[in-house]
N, C-alpha and C positions, 0 to 999 in steps of 0.2 A: 753509754751504747755508740760505736763508731758510725760514719754516715754511711757506707756502702750497707751496714744490717739495718739499717730507719730507711733506707731504699727500697732494700727487699722486703721490709714488711709493707713500706707503702703500696709498692706496686703490687704484692698479693692484696691488697684489703681493696685495691680498685678492680682488680681482675675479679674476686668476690662478688662485687658490687657488679661490674658490668656483665657477669653469668646470669643473674637475677633480671636485670632488668635490658641488659643490650639486645644486640640482635647479630647473626653473623656479618663479619669484615672481613673483605681481602685487604691485607698488606704490600706494598710496591716499594720499594726499592730501588729507584733508577739509577743506573751504571751509564747509560748512554745517552747521546740527545736524541735520539729516535725510539717511538714506540714504549715510552717508559710504564705503561699498563700490561706489556704485552707477557709477562713471566712475574706469577705469586712468588712474593716475598716469604711470608707468612699468612694465616687462617687465625681471625681472634673473635673475638665479642666485643661489641664496643655500643655505647648510647652517647647520642650527642648534647648538648644543653648552652644558651646562650648566656645560663645562669651560673657562676662556679661554682655556687653551695650543690650544684644539681637538682635543685628544683622541680625542674620540669612543668615550670609555671605556664610556658608560650614556646611557640615556636621561634624558630631564627626570623629574624627581620627583614623585611624587603632591602636590599642594599646593605646590610648588614651582616658583612659574610663570616663574622667573627666569632666561632663558636669554641668550648672546651670538650674535648674526649673522655669520657669516662672507660677504661679500656687498663690491660697489663701492659706497665710501663718499661720492662723487663729489659726489651731489643728495641726501642723507639727513637728515632733519630728526626731532628729538622730535614725536611725533604721529602720524608716518606710520605707515600700516598694512598688516600684508603678509600675504599670503595663498602658503603654500606646500605641497604636499602633504597638501591638507585639512586645513591646521591654518589658524588666523589670530593673528598676534602684532601687537603694537604696540610702537614705537620709543619705550622710555621716555629715554633720554638717549643723544647722539652729540655725541661727543668727536674731537679732534685725535689720529692715530696708535691709535684704539684701537679696537673693534669697539664696534658698537652694542650698549646693554643692550635686551634686546627682554622685552615679558613676554606668555606665553603664553596665550590665551585659552580659556575653557571654557561662554562664556554669548553671548549678545546680547541687551541690554535695550534699552526704550525707560524714559525718565524722563518723570514726570507731576507734575505740581502744581494742586493745587485754587485754584478761583476765588471769590468772593463770589459767594454764589446771590442770585438776582435779588432776591426779596424782600425783603432783606437790604441791600443798596445803599446804602439811605437809611439804612441803620444798622449801620453796619460792622462787624464780629465776626461776622457768619454764615457760618461755612464747611464745606464737607463733612468727614465722616467719611473717616478713611483706606479702610474699605470700601464706600464709595460711587462707584465704579468712573465711574460716569455724567457724575459732578461734577469730572473728573479731564483735564486741557487738558494735551495733549503739548508737552513742552519740545523733547524728542529723540528721532531713531528709529533704529534698527537698529545700536546702536554693541556692536562688542565689550569685551568684559570678562572680566575674571578674577573669580571669585566662588569664595570659600573661606572654609573656618570659621574665626571670630577672634571677637575681645571682644565685639563686635556693638553692640547699641545696645536698652536697653531700649521698649514701647512704652508709654506711659502710657495709664491706664484702671485699673476698679475689677479685683482679684483675688478668686477663691473659693479656696475650700479644696481642694485637689487639684488645682488645675489645672495644667495643662503650660505651662512657662513656652516662651517665642519663642526659636528659635534664636540663634544669635549669630554674624551672620555681616560679612566684611568685601568690599569691592569695588575692584577697580583699575580706572581707565579713562582712555582718554587726553583731553589736554584736549578740550573740545569747542565748536567755535567758537561765539561770543554768548550762552554757556549760565553761569551759575554756579550750583552744585549747591549747593542748601541744608539745612538739616532739617528735615524735615517733608515733603520731597519723597517720591516712590516709584519706585521700579525694579521693574519685570516683566521676567520674564525671556521668551525666546519658548516657553518649556517650559508658562507660566503661572503661574509662580511668584511672587507679588508680596512687595516688600520696603519697609519704611517706613525712609527715610534717617535716620537720627538725628544725625550729625554728619558733616563731609565737609570735607576739606584740601587745595587746589591747592598745588601745585610744580614745579619744572622738570622731573618726571618724570613730571607727566600727576596725577591725582585719586586721592585712596584715601579712600573711605568708611565709615564704619560702618553694618550694616543690623542690622536685627531682621526677621525672617521673619513674615509675616501668617498666619494661621492659619486664617483667614475669608475 
């Protein structure tokens, strides 16, 4: 039997299982950098488990965002976003014969970058500081993400004796169409928390960024 036929049988089996134990889910396939969950791409049944055997023996663990999706795999790609039962996931990896690997999200972020100030256009080098939000231009808006404590990235600048060091975090994001995340960009959570991006790496699973939390 050829691989396409095997993939079809596996997808049908996952779909039948999800129809019995899953819940209604909405699938999104972003095509632009703004509002990735504005228009549904498909509706399906899905169940999620941190056990790839789908024993459903326990919930997803705190700050361990990786889970597996039991769903119809006929039309699933890395970067697709799923909402189900009040939770949001993005698909990090989809391979033949295997349940998709998903990241459970706990934040919605906007990505911004600063542009040269008008007074300094003739003499490049004058850029806004990380705290000057009025000079930040949006690059991507409304993206689900996973933010958790991690090694993070230091924010350059003078320090004072007794100063509290900024918390270090890491962020997982799906690939954003038309946007390449670079160090010195900023991420803002829906609750108003702001982070400086100190490092970013894109790969087949999406993007992984080091963050430093801004204190002011």
